[in-house]
VOGU-3710 file (C-alpha; in Angstrom, 3 decimals, decimal comma):
1> xxxxxxxxxx> -0,089/0,101/0,166  2,893/2,410/0,809  4,465/1,691/-2,351  1,274/2,373/-4,210  0,994/5,614/-2,510  4,459/6,559/-3,095  3,822/5,951/-6,848  0,809/7,907/-6,755  2,743/10,802/-5,100  5,586/10,532/-7,435
11> xxxxxxxxxx> 3,076/10,793/-10,453  1,777/13,932/-8,928  5,057/15,608/-8,469  6,022/18,533/-10,920  7,419/17,381/-14,212  10,721/19,495/-13,699  11,377/17,752/-10,595  10,836/14,307/-12,167  13,149/15,018/-14,924  15,805/16,409/-12,598
21> xxxxxxxxxx> 15,430/13,262/-10,148  15,800/10,876/-13,199  19,163/12,221/-14,115  20,603/10,847/-10,901  21,585/7,137/-10,932  21,155/4,878/-7,969  24,944/4,393/-7,839  26,534/7,693/-8,208  29,563/5,896/-9,595  27,659/5,239/-12,827
31> xxxxxxxxxx> 27,552/9,121/-13,440  25,091/11,091/-15,040  22,261/9,549/-16,956  22,799/11,062/-20,636  19,277/9,981/-21,807  17,328/11,758/-19,002  19,900/14,727/-19,223  18,870/15,088/-22,733  15,163/15,054/-21,811  15,810/17,533/-19,133
41> xxxxxxxxxx> 17,527/19,918/-21,641  15,052/19,834/-24,190  12,455/20,369/-21,573  14,553/23,502/-20,267  15,016/24,910/-23,637  11,202/24,412/-24,567  10,021/25,832/-21,354  12,460/28,548/-20,460  10,177/29,832/-17,708  10,758/26,689/-15,619
51> xxxxxxxxxx> 14,585/27,172/-15,659  14,432/29,065/-12,331  12,420/26,265/-10,665  14,858/23,559/-12,194  17,886/25,646/-10,780  16,315/25,999/-7,434  15,490/22,230/-7,265  19,102/21,169/-8,317  20,471/23,779/-5,610  18,263/22,060/-3,003
61> xxxxxxxxxx> 19,379/18,499/-3,775  23,185/19,785/-3,937  23,030/21,490/-0,562  21,678/18,385/0,931  24,175/16,088/-0,686  27,153/18,530/0,203  25,983/18,426/4,109  25,697/14,436/3,534  29,195/14,326/2,122  27,473/12,469/-0,739
71> xxxxxxxxxx> 30,189/14,110/-3,153  29,198/11,734/-6,048  25,831/13,090/-6,329  27,399/16,575/-6,049  29,398/16,050/-9,023  26,578/14,850/-11,033  24,424/18,176/-10,168  27,410/20,372/-11,162  27,598/18,457/-14,512  23,873/19,024/-15,125
81> xxxxxxxxxx> 23,907/22,662/-14,175  26,841/23,152/-16,501  24,928/21,507/-19,494  21,931/23,449/-18,909  24,200/26,758/-18,716  25,637/25,986/-22,034  22,329/25,046/-23,790  20,155/27,944/-22,595  20,777/31,663/-23,370  17,383/33,161/-22,847
91> xxxxxxxxxx> 16,509/35,997/-20,856  14,832/33,711/-18,377  18,449/32,494/-17,569  18,786/35,203/-15,088  16,943/33,508/-12,096  18,809/30,241/-12,860  22,007/31,916/-12,687  21,337/33,030/-9,184  20,647/29,335/-8,240  23,777/28,401/-10,051
101> xxxxxxxxxx> 26,133/30,973/-8,049  24,385/29,889/-5,000  25,426/26,391/-5,528  29,112/27,415/-6,552  29,220/29,459/-3,437  28,312/26,326/-1,310  31,073/24,409/-3,160  33,559/27,017/-2,409  32,629/27,269/1,277  32,955/23,599/1,905
111> xxxxxxxxxx> 36,500/22,547/3,252  36,947/19,664/0,578  39,723/20,791/-1,882  37,930/18,575/-4,622  34,653/20,564/-4,292  36,378/24,000/-4,112  38,115/23,050/-7,480  34,759/21,796/-8,872  32,996/24,845/-8,017  35,775/27,055/-9,520
121> xxxxxxxxxx> 35,678/25,142/-12,833  32,096/25,530/-13,162  32,328/29,015/-12,351  34,950/29,736/-14,943  32,661/28,140/-17,602  29,842/30,404/-16,480  32,200/33,239/-16,918  33,150/32,276/-20,602  29,273/32,393/-21,382  28,110/35,911/-23,067
131> xxxxxxxxxx> 24,689/36,887/-21,744  22,255/38,610/-24,107  21,543/41,434/-21,344  23,532/42,795/-18,489  22,648/41,921/-14,977  22,032/45,253/-12,753  21,752/43,453/-9,421  24,374/40,834/-9,454  27,550/41,226/-7,394  30,807/39,083/-7,116
141> xxxxxxxxxx> 32,009/40,223/-3,830  31,884/36,740/-2,388  33,601/35,244/-5,096  36,347/37,714/-5,178  37,088/37,374/-1,459  36,814/33,498/-1,737  39,036/33,120/-4,845  41,550/35,483/-3,307  41,937/33,591/-0,136  42,281/30,326/-2,251
151> xxxxxxxxxx> 45,313/31,860/-3,860  46,988/31,948/-0,526  46,168/28,426/0,313  48,880/26,772/2,888  47,665/23,281/2,634  50,441/21,073/3,911  50,136/18,825/1,015  52,094/20,654/-1,836  49,967/19,018/-4,812  46,664/20,164/-2,770
161> xxxxxxxxxx> 48,170/23,604/-2,364  49,098/23,946/-5,840  45,555/22,793/-7,208  43,668/25,158/-4,749  45,958/28,163/-5,698  45,591/27,420/-9,407  41,719/27,221/-8,853  41,873/30,561/-6,972  43,664/32,208/-9,763  41,465/30,842/-12,534
171> xxxxxxxxxx> 38,391/31,984/-10,328  39,791/35,633/-10,067  40,394/35,387/-13,909  36,775/34,373/-14,420  35,284/37,029/-12,308  37,572/39,761/-14,068  36,144/38,594/-17,409  32,611/38,266/-16,219  32,622/41,481/-14,475  34,506/43,485/-17,204
181> xxxxxxxxxx> 32,384/42,373/-20,005  29,079/43,351/-17,927  28,041/46,951/-18,405  28,399/47,356/-14,686  32,109/46,863/-14,893  33,196/49,679/-12,556  32,076/47,294/-9,775  35,043/45,020/-10,072  37,478/47,912/-10,152  36,583/49,284/-6,636
191> xxxxxxxxxx> 39,563/49,462/-4,148  37,878/46,845/-1,904  38,225/44,383/-4,779  41,330/45,362/-6,207  42,955/45,229/-2,793  42,279/41,518/-2,819  42,610/40,453/-6,404  46,057/42,237/-6,987  48,001/41,170/-4,016  46,692/37,518/-4,378
201> xxxxxxxxxx> 48,083/37,597/-7,802  51,489/38,918/-6,883  51,724/36,628/-3,945  51,747/33,603/-6,309  54,046/35,510/-9,004  56,419/36,208/-6,262  56,424/32,603/-4,586  57,615/31,024/-7,889  60,163/33,972/-8,276  61,846/32,952/-5,153
211> xxxxxxxxxx> 62,202/29,319/-6,473  63,206/30,127/-10,254  65,081/33,307/-9,489  63,816/35,007/-12,707  64,591/38,355/-13,514  62,245/40,677/-15,692  59,146/39,402/-17,225  59,082/35,875/-18,223  58,500/34,504/-21,678  55,090/33,097/-22,447
221> xxxxxxxxxx> 54,963/29,342/-21,499  53,402/26,324/-23,173  49,615/25,547/-22,636  50,499/22,663/-20,561  52,623/24,652/-18,333  49,956/27,153/-17,624  47,851/24,806/-15,867  50,613/23,557/-13,615  52,372/26,725/-12,537  50,651/29,206/-10,455
231> xxxxxxxxxx> 53,130/31,913/-11,072  52,635/31,866/-14,810  48,839/31,571/-14,556  48,870/34,559/-11,959  51,018/36,638/-14,330  48,554/35,916/-17,282  45,659/37,021/-15,128  47,770/40,159/-14,044  48,310/41,000/-17,595  44,585/40,545/-18,676
241> xxxxxxxxxx> 43,533/42,519/-15,719  45,805/45,511/-16,760  45,030/45,326/-20,263  41,245/45,762/-19,519  42,052/48,700/-17,184  40,929/52,224/-18,477  42,333/55,637/-17,333  39,618/56,006/-14,844  40,345/52,854/-12,973  44,091/52,639/-13,583
251> xxxxxxxxxx> 44,679/53,624/-9,920  42,741/50,926/-8,469  44,842/48,436/-10,135  48,265/50,009/-9,737  48,046/51,210/-6,162  47,811/47,681/-4,611  51,031/46,944/-6,309  52,781/49,447/-4,091  50,997/48,331/-0,948  52,135/44,512/-1,809
261> xxxxxxxxxx> 55,779/45,852/-2,426  55,807/47,915/0,745  54,435/45,178/2,995  56,813/42,450/1,938  59,723/44,860/1,609  60,522/44,001/-1,845  62,208/47,259/-2,922  65,669/46,086/-1,590  66,404/44,128/-3,455  63,920/45,328/-6,191
271> xxxxxxxxxx> 64,375/42,363/-8,834  60,708/41,365/-8,310  59,544/44,994/-8,213  61,295/45,672/-11,491  59,575/42,688/-12,947  56,142/43,719/-11,882  56,178/47,176/-13,444  57,634/45,816/-16,725  54,617/43,669/-16,751  52,388/46,647/-16,017
281> xxxxxxxxxx> 53,994/48,920/-18,561  53,683/46,313/-21,291  50,263/45,186/-20,516  48,389/48,616/-20,218  47,192/50,602/-23,097  50,184/52,912/-24,207  48,506/56,150/-23,855  47,969/55,415/-20,062  51,891/54,921/-19,543  52,337/58,485/-18,205
291> xxxxxxxxxx> 49,734/57,672/-15,504  51,786/54,821/-13,968  54,780/57,034/-13,890  52,850/59,634/-11,869  51,705/56,975/-9,431  55,656/55,764/-9,116  56,549/59,345/-8,465  53,833/59,943/-5,855  54,985/56,715/-4,134  58,576/58,078/-4,178
301> xxxxxxxxxx> 57,309/61,094/-2,436  55,568/59,251/0,269  58,728/57,018/0,963  61,154/59,880/0,758  62,083/59,513/4,344  62,843/55,663/4,047  66,369/54,169/3,717  68,489/55,004/0,672  68,390/51,559/-0,884  64,533/51,594/-0,760
311> xxxxxxxxxx> 64,415/55,012/-2,689  66,909/53,545/-4,845  64,924/50,658/-5,626  61,763/52,867/-6,433  63,874/55,019/-8,645  65,294/51,970/-10,520  61,675/50,805/-11,040  60,824/54,371/-12,515  63,808/54,079/-14,842  62,478/50,753/-16,204
321> xxxxxxxxxx> 59,184/52,234/-16,394  60,457/55,259/-18,324  62,466/53,019/-20,613  59,288/51,420/-21,778  57,140/54,510/-21,723  59,522/56,622/-23,665  58,468/54,849/-26,840  54,780/55,859/-26,062  52,760/58,800/-24,652  54,624/60,565/-21,683
331> xxxxxxxxxx> 54,067/64,212/-22,552  51,896/65,159/-19,585  54,412/64,069/-16,990  57,654/65,336/-18,558  58,297/68,489/-16,264  56,621/66,459/-13,082  59,309/63,601/-13,728  62,229/65,952/-13,705  61,037/68,287/-10,942  60,216/65,245/-8,659
341> xxxxxxxxxx> 63,716/63,609/-9,372  65,467/66,880/-8,674  63,785/67,450/-5,594  64,833/63,846/-4,268  68,150/64,586/-5,532  68,516/67,779/-3,394  66,862/65,641/-0,442  69,448/62,712/-0,863  72,384/65,292/-0,647  70,775/66,885/2,254
351> xxxxxxxxxx> 70,563/63,296/4,071  74,212/62,538/3,077  75,832/65,691/4,239  73,501/65,562/7,488  74,731/62,305/8,218  78,322/63,519/7,824  77,874/66,456/10,131  76,149/64,383/12,716  79,201/62,163/12,759  81,755/64,862/12,489
361> xxxxxxxxxx> 84,865/63,493/14,393  83,622/59,933/14,793  83,774/58,429/11,462  82,063/55,191/11,870  81,244/52,147/9,402  77,565/52,849/9,525  77,820/56,499/8,482  80,143/55,666/5,791  77,614/52,965/4,502  74,815/55,581/4,644
371> xxxxxxxxxx> 76,975/58,071/2,656  77,613/55,278/0,033  73,820/54,236/-0,117  72,994/57,944/-0,760  75,432/57,978/-3,563  73,654/55,074/-5,146  70,384/56,956/-4,840  71,728/60,069/-6,632  73,414/57,937/-9,399  70,235/56,188/-9,958
381> xxxxxxxxxx> 68,285/59,645/-10,343  71,013/61,064/-12,480  70,706/57,947/-14,560  67,009/58,108/-14,866  67,152/61,772/-15,550  69,581/61,193/-18,363  67,702/58,158/-19,944  64,364/59,950/-19,734  65,916/63,103/-21,287  67,705/61,236/-24,175
391> xxxxxxxxxx> 64,634/59,721/-25,198  62,498/62,782/-25,583  62,036/64,486/-28,871  64,293/67,611/-29,601  61,842/70,330/-28,815  61,127/68,673/-25,525  64,680/67,885/-24,671  65,605/71,716/-25,293  62,929/72,723/-22,552  64,094/70,041/-20,141
401> xxxxxxxxxx> 67,701/71,625/-20,671  66,649/74,958/-19,788  64,573/73,504/-16,809  67,426/71,744/-15,314  69,776/74,693/-15,672  67,311/76,884/-14,101  67,506/74,614/-10,875  71,430/74,735/-10,577  71,902/76,575/-7,407  74,522/79,517/-7,770
411> xxxxxxxxxx> 76,319/80,541/-4,624  75,060/83,925/-3,345  71,741/83,631/-4,804  68,504/81,683/-4,482  66,211/82,454/-7,457  65,373/79,812/-9,858  67,129/77,210/-8,177  66,847/74,487/-5,581  67,034/75,780/-2,269  70,517/75,040/-0,857
421> xxxxxxxxxx> 70,320/77,343/2,080  70,424/74,469/4,689  73,209/72,604/2,713  76,087/75,118/2,948  78,682/75,538/0,270  79,510/71,970/0,090  75,821/70,904/-0,140  75,415/73,402/-2,979  78,645/72,321/-4,869  77,157/68,611/-4,536
431> xxxxxxxxxx> 73,874/69,560/-6,060  75,617/71,526/-8,920  77,654/68,529/-9,744  74,755/66,274/-9,628  72,518/68,405/-11,924  75,242/69,241/-14,171  75,934/65,553/-14,738  72,171/65,171/-15,077  72,337/67,704/-17,750  75,394/65,952/-19,530
441> xxxxxxxxxx> 73,265/62,961/-19,865  70,323/64,828/-21,267  72,316/66,545/-23,636  74,002/63,320/-25,067  73,303/62,621/-28,594  71,398/65,982/-29,195  71,753/67,184/-32,605  70,425/70,543/-33,417  70,051/72,026/-36,831  71,557/75,327/-35,731
451> xxxxxxxxxx> 73,655/76,179/-32,735  71,353/79,017/-31,828  68,803/76,262/-31,181  71,154/74,279/-29,119  72,649/77,157/-27,084  69,646/79,882/-26,747  70,853/83,032/-24,748  68,626/82,108/-21,680  70,313/78,687/-21,674  73,913/79,676/-22,699
461> xxxxxxxxxx> 74,371/82,525/-19,915  73,552/80,203/-16,835  75,517/77,166/-18,382  78,766/79,329/-18,940  78,527/80,764/-15,202  79,700/77,536/-13,344  82,670/77,397/-15,866  84,090/80,396/-13,786  83,692/78,737/-10,502  86,754/77,434/-8,432
471> xxxxxxxxxx> 85,932/73,915/-9,020  87,846/72,028/-11,668  85,112/69,146/-11,695  82,364/71,775/-12,336  84,291/73,385/-15,142  85,005/69,995/-16,847  81,097/69,419/-16,808  80,231/72,632/-18,167  82,708/71,990/-21,025  81,606/68,444/-21,763
481> xxxxxxxxxx> 78,068/69,791/-22,040  79,110/72,122/-24,615  80,685/69,615/-26,596  77,567/67,791/-26,494  75,836/70,619/-28,007  78,230/71,997/-30,312  79,487/68,865/-31,855  76,754/68,046/-34,492  78,974/65,856/-36,691  80,398/63,350/-33,905
491> xxxxxxxxxx> 84,050/64,578/-34,290  84,641/64,682/-30,513  85,890/61,114/-30,201  88,561/61,880/-32,914  89,756/64,827/-30,764  89,874/62,976/-27,541  93,176/63,847/-25,597  95,576/66,790/-26,399  98,362/66,312/-28,776  100,230/67,580/-31,515
501> xxxxxxxxxx> 98,324/65,961/-34,496  100,721/65,267/-37,281  98,235/65,187/-40,038  94,743/66,255/-39,456  93,216/64,876/-42,545  93,841/61,256/-40,975  91,201/62,083/-38,547  88,429/62,491/-41,323  86,808/65,362/-39,860  83,180/65,935/-40,756
511> xxxxxxxxxx> 82,013/69,293/-41,305  79,544/71,344/-43,215  79,466/74,976/-44,584  78,860/77,489/-41,821  75,232/78,526/-41,882  74,154/82,111/-41,776  72,368/81,268/-38,484  75,759/80,203/-36,966  77,441/83,094/-38,138  75,065/85,223/-36,355
521> xxxxxxxxxx> 75,318/83,312/-33,177  79,028/83,774/-33,142  78,707/87,350/-33,828  76,067/87,699/-30,779  77,770/85,129/-28,502  81,137/84,285/-29,769  82,816/86,523/-27,208  81,040/84,632/-24,343  82,724/81,574/-25,561  86,110/82,965/-26,014
531> xxxxxxxxxx> 85,823/84,621/-22,358  85,028/81,473/-20,665  87,853/79,569/-22,432  90,371/82,211/-21,604  89,367/82,424/-18,055  89,191/78,655/-17,714  92,879/78,443/-18,560  93,736/80,870/-15,815  92,480/78,409/-13,019  95,119/77,230/-10,746
541> xxxxxxxxxx> 93,656/73,924/-10,128  93,298/72,751/-13,679  94,504/69,326/-14,149  95,200/67,542/-17,526  91,838/66,751/-18,314  90,761/70,467/-17,988  93,391/71,149/-20,507  92,214/68,380/-22,805  88,465/69,581/-22,633  89,549/73,352/-23,316
551> xxxxxxxxxx> 91,426/72,021/-26,516  88,569/70,064/-27,579  86,243/73,133/-27,141  88,571/75,241/-29,324  88,761/72,465/-31,855  84,883/71,726/-31,978  84,393/75,712/-32,354  86,892/75,747/-35,195  85,165/72,800/-37,087  81,607/73,921/-36,369
561> xxxxxxxxxx> 81,366/77,624/-36,291  84,579/79,047/-37,610  84,471/81,543/-40,580  87,495/83,733/-41,630  86,436/86,063/-38,900  86,081/83,787/-36,273  89,301/82,157/-37,249  90,980/85,434/-36,544  89,389/85,852/-33,278  90,792/82,295/-32,377
571> xxxxxxxxxx> 94,001/83,099/-33,286  93,857/86,500/-31,111  92,632/84,070/-28,197  95,321/81,664/-28,712  97,852/84,505/-28,583  96,361/85,861/-25,380  96,429/82,450/-23,744  100,113/82,328/-24,523  100,730/85,786/-23,017  99,017/84,465/-19,769
581> xxxxxxxxxx> 101,748/81,902/-19,509  104,556/84,292/-20,512  103,757/87,318/-18,352  102,078/85,435/-15,502  100,063/88,346/-13,934  98,223/85,694/-12,152  101,055/84,105/-10,484  100,188/80,618/-11,989  102,053/77,647/-10,926  104,787/76,526/-13,514
591> xxxxxxxxxx> 102,770/73,494/-14,419  99,711/75,491/-15,446  101,914/77,997/-17,426  103,611/75,028/-19,387  100,088/73,418/-19,849  98,735/76,492/-21,291  101,652/76,882/-23,681  100,972/73,236/-24,809  97,334/73,825/-25,243  98,172/76,771/-27,684
601> xxxxxxxxxx> 100,652/74,658/-29,442  98,460/71,880/-29,940  95,440/74,181/-31,005  97,381/76,280/-33,436  98,896/73,100/-35,042  95,132/72,030/-35,539  93,835/75,355/-36,775  96,721/75,739/-39,060  96,064/72,439/-40,815  92,333/73,054/-40,728
611> xxxxxxxxxx> 92,594/76,324/-42,712  95,564/75,080/-44,975  97,602/78,337/-45,167  101,141/77,042/-45,987  103,237/79,916/-44,408  100,945/79,650/-41,278  101,504/75,914/-41,044  105,408/76,517/-41,462  105,470/79,033/-38,721  103,523/76,741/-36,299
621> xxxxxxxxxx> 105,560/73,753/-37,410  108,989/75,659/-36,872  107,959/76,661/-33,193  106,844/73,193/-32,484  110,102/71,707/-33,901  112,158/74,231/-31,850  110,080/73,484/-28,649  110,636/69,698/-29,100  114,451/70,213/-29,069  114,815/73,246/-26,435
631> xxxxxxxxxx> 111,738/73,270/-24,438  109,814/70,063/-24,664  107,766/70,910/-21,557  105,833/73,218/-23,880  104,387/70,456/-25,653  101,467/68,300/-24,487  103,307/64,903/-25,066  105,704/66,052/-22,400  104,046/68,303/-19,964  101,374/65,945/-19,146
641> xxxxxxxxxx> 103,439/62,903/-18,466  103,522/61,535/-14,816  107,261/62,704/-14,435  108,080/65,782/-16,416  110,829/68,232/-15,234  109,345/71,804/-15,049  111,595/74,683/-15,840  112,411/77,028/-12,963  111,427/80,256/-14,940  110,257/81,191/-18,637
651> xxxxxxxxxx> 112,581/83,586/-20,563  110,423/86,052/-22,409  113,224/86,756/-24,870  113,207/83,549/-26,395  111,115/84,426/-29,298  111,832/80,999/-31,277  109,845/79,321/-28,520  106,541/81,324/-29,223  104,003/82,012/-31,710  104,238/85,496/-32,844
661> xxxxxxxxxx> 101,505/87,750/-33,950  103,396/89,419/-36,530  104,561/86,318/-38,270  100,991/84,948/-38,207  99,483/88,229/-39,516  102,255/88,307/-42,473  101,320/84,591/-43,274  97,588/84,848/-43,376  97,538/88,355/-44,895  99,166/86,663/-47,949
671> xxxxxxxxxx> 96,232/84,365/-48,209  93,556/87,103/-48,276  92,737/87,088/-44,613  91,994/90,538/-42,828  94,482/90,622/-40,352  94,151/94,002/-39,139  92,359/92,904/-35,890  95,449/90,725/-34,953  97,245/93,853/-33,930  94,533/94,411/-31,287
681> xxxxxxxxxx> 95,200/92,102/-28,062  92,343/89,930/-27,167  90,557/91,256/-23,969  87,523/89,247/-22,272  84,217/90,918/-21,961  83,443/92,914/-18,836  80,587/91,042/-17,048  79,520/90,448/-13,396  79,376/86,618/-13,812  82,579/86,418/-11,582
691> xxxxxxxxxx> 80,712/87,811/-8,630  78,145/84,991/-8,883  81,004/82,369/-9,117  82,934/83,804/-6,304  86,100/84,249/-8,338  89,235/85,711/-7,001  89,700/88,051/-9,873  86,435/89,630/-9,147  87,766/93,244/-9,726  88,629/92,570/-13,177
701> xxxxxxxxxx> 85,057/92,153/-14,453  83,142/94,191/-11,941  84,624/97,630/-11,630  83,251/100,281/-13,953  85,333/101,863/-16,494  85,399/104,505/-18,966  87,276/103,790/-22,107  88,101/106,592/-24,375  89,475/105,281/-27,840  91,248/107,977/-29,701
711> xxxxxxxxxx> 91,294/108,202/-33,490  94,629/106,598/-33,919  93,274/103,351/-31,955  94,976/103,991/-28,699  93,214/103,182/-25,432  93,315/104,668/-22,013  91,005/103,783/-18,976  89,843/106,282/-16,193  89,141/104,854/-12,972  85,363/105,264/-11,626
721> xxxxxxxxxx> 86,602/106,034/-8,122  87,465/109,373/-9,419  84,759/112,132/-9,752  83,539/112,420/-13,354  84,090/116,156/-14,120  84,890/118,024/-17,549  88,486/118,182/-16,039  88,726/114,590/-15,707  87,514/114,001/-19,304  90,033/116,362/-20,779
731> xxxxxxxxxx> 92,831/114,698/-18,946  91,626/111,325/-20,230  91,796/112,593/-23,718  95,682/113,457/-23,013  97,474/110,290/-23,216  101,021/111,701/-22,184  102,302/110,822/-18,622  99,189/108,837/-17,381  100,305/105,238/-17,833  102,118/104,885/-14,293
741> xxxxxxxxxx> 99,186/106,881/-12,627  96,688/104,545/-14,187  98,683/101,470/-12,923  98,912/102,559/-9,307  95,103/103,527/-9,445  94,358/100,027/-10,707  96,405/98,173/-8,227  94,531/100,181/-5,346  91,163/99,439/-6,715  92,033/95,695/-7,022
751> xxxxxxxxxx> 93,107/95,660/-3,603  90,176/97,243/-2,535  87,869/94,833/-4,155  89,984/91,877/-2,737  89,436/93,001/0,875  86,399/95,013/1,332  83,128/93,468/2,129  80,657/92,826/-0,982  77,917/94,986/0,208  80,407/98,112/0,416
761> xxxxxxxxxx> 81,643/97,553/-3,067  78,095/97,084/-4,431  76,874/100,324/-2,818  79,827/102,346/-3,992  79,620/100,914/-7,764  75,925/101,991/-7,511  76,729/105,446/-6,230  79,293/106,100/-8,736  76,951/104,967/-11,622  74,323/107,197/-10,274
771> xxxxxxxxxx> 76,971/110,040/-10,407  78,010/109,505/-13,787  74,460/109,409/-14,886  73,819/112,771/-13,253  76,906/114,323/-14,752  75,708/113,293/-18,355  72,392/114,406/-17,831  73,897/117,956/-16,868  76,037/117,717/-20,054  73,133/117,237/-22,318
781> xxxxxxxxxx> 71,167/120,204/-20,705  73,796/122,567/-21,707  73,212/124,952/-24,780  74,425/123,069/-28,063  74,949/124,343/-31,602  75,634/122,792/-34,888  79,438/122,863/-35,700  80,526/124,395/-38,918  82,536/121,135/-40,303  82,357/118,225/-37,791
791> xxxxxxxxxx> 85,350/116,272/-37,818  84,439/113,725/-35,072  82,084/112,724/-32,291  82,476/111,278/-28,808  79,727/108,858/-27,376  79,637/108,644/-23,568  77,752/105,483/-22,270  77,797/103,923/-18,957  80,825/101,747/-19,427  82,858/103,514/-22,528
801> xxxxxxxxxx> 83,640/106,738/-24,404  84,163/106,406/-28,061  84,975/108,565/-30,988  82,971/108,309/-34,096  83,274/110,026/-37,677  79,555/111,094/-37,826  77,878/114,735/-37,372  77,987/116,103/-33,894  76,741/119,242/-32,021  79,447/121,040/-30,347
811> xxxxxxxxx> 78,842/122,388/-26,735  80,214/125,458/-24,911  83,435/123,898/-24,410  85,622/124,350/-27,436  87,593/121,027/-26,911  84,784/118,674/-25,917  82,321/117,258/-28,010  79,219/115,263/-27,232  77,147/113,171/-29,863
//
């Protein structure tokens, strides 16, 4: 009877339940009943409105079987669900999916690894199904949390641990695909999800990194390896995640990487950090590269107080990122990159000098190690600046050159520079060297079409200022930067080292015809270049490298910028350098004097062969031959040897050892050169750069002078300390008997400028300048009348008075004319 009742009850049950029950065999080992599964599938496709009931009933049975540990029936239920999912794609599948996800969640919550892997596999199949309409209420928070936890499995059985981790990674990959393909894709990018997903992937990538010791992004493995290696699978998932990121959600994907690297202290050593960011830079869309660089810079600011090696590790990561981003879009962050790096360069120098000051008198191993570590940071910053700058287009590189130059601190000033107020002279010098080294790397390989583009006036003036400083390393860096910018045909390597070149044609120098723009540049700025070479030769701390770089500067100027007028100027400069060594007004050591003589010999030998005037070449060769016999210490091959016997004195009467102006003028005049200016000795321009550079010879360039050039070309100077009156101007015109008086006045002024405080000197100069201005105003207010036959004029400016042959107005004073 009971059996009959049971049969009746079974007949009264809903059809979908009977179809579901029929797919389960009596013995679960027999597996899914395929014939009945086909009936259930046909029923579900024919009556899609029944899908939600089918799903709910299957979920009920599966939950009961999980609790009773009837895992065979659990496998059958999940297989049936998978087949129904693959077969049904109608809008009515949405409620069925909810039941399906509920069953997957039940499996993931169980402590049985097989069930967790089973649930993950079903979820991955579901994630690959493209639904017709988006789901506005479905969330994957549980699955993100559960799959992330599985990625950190620590099961004692390595095989089980590996399987669970692989399942967790594949589950995360499925969540990402499903959520990103959904119109509500923003959900998965929320920080609470990314903070679980990204560290889970990095954890698996790093665990295998420890075993394999891989450096850099790994190559793509075979398909079979992907299933067995959690690291490779995690990396592929990480790449896919980043590839789907857009500008708006890039932060959410990148910031957890920094948190993971910080938490696990992976910046030192930073092999894994570099590998991660290489993966990031290659995976994201190229136009978002600058966004990642911004994030690295921001994190560098956050960790600016950390140990030097941590900061160096972050900077190294930035370098690798920049190396990849340089090929894409990095425009919006160019100045920010350089500004941040320069700021951290200053911070590093401050830390280094701070440690040195705190340990003064007690040199310890730890302090020495800190200083060494800070040098690592500084070198990493310079390398990054140089690499970044060298990969920029020319128009941006020019702007960066000026930007870096504006940051170079100048002793005695604080404008437009990094604040060195707390660093002192030593700290300022260190920052100057670091920034110039950075600028040297940025200018490497820079090829400007015209020299005015490479050396615009706003860049040239501040660049040349450090070449006057009393620091040989700074001067060397400035000259090397100039070489990078001037050498447009890669001739510098051929000129390396200072020597007497037997045959310049063997060097195969490359050069083009001087353009009009370059001629114009030399007319405007040539005197600046000459002046800095001239003053650079007068420094007492010059070593062989300084002379080599000065020689290269003269040679490159000849190759790239020299027309006939510039050649004459360069010869005048060379003769003036020779006079420095012979007269020795600056009391240079004998090595420096011989070094200057050797420099002049090497350069005139090069110049004479470049312009190929036989008589000039003959004179230069004769002098060099005489020196090789009688005074070898005047030649570079001898004076720059380690052991060279220096003379006790230089005899001014030994004309055969010197290059003579009259013979050079005679040789060049016969070849069509205008040699009139060779008779005028070279005198450097008068500027105030020496004050900014703190040179000892400050008075030679700061003192105000009134130069009066007579019609016959003679020149006398009136010291500005004397009151400017008509009588003084009259006396200045008269050249007789004033030479000794002017020398004594000069000596007194120089002594005053060397010993008096700077503020007093500046105030006095300002007072005298105002006085001169007032006197000139008084003169111009006097009654004037046109002369009957003008024969000459005199122009009075703030610095000079000159005669000109143009019409004038004669004043009341018969012997004084003012233009």
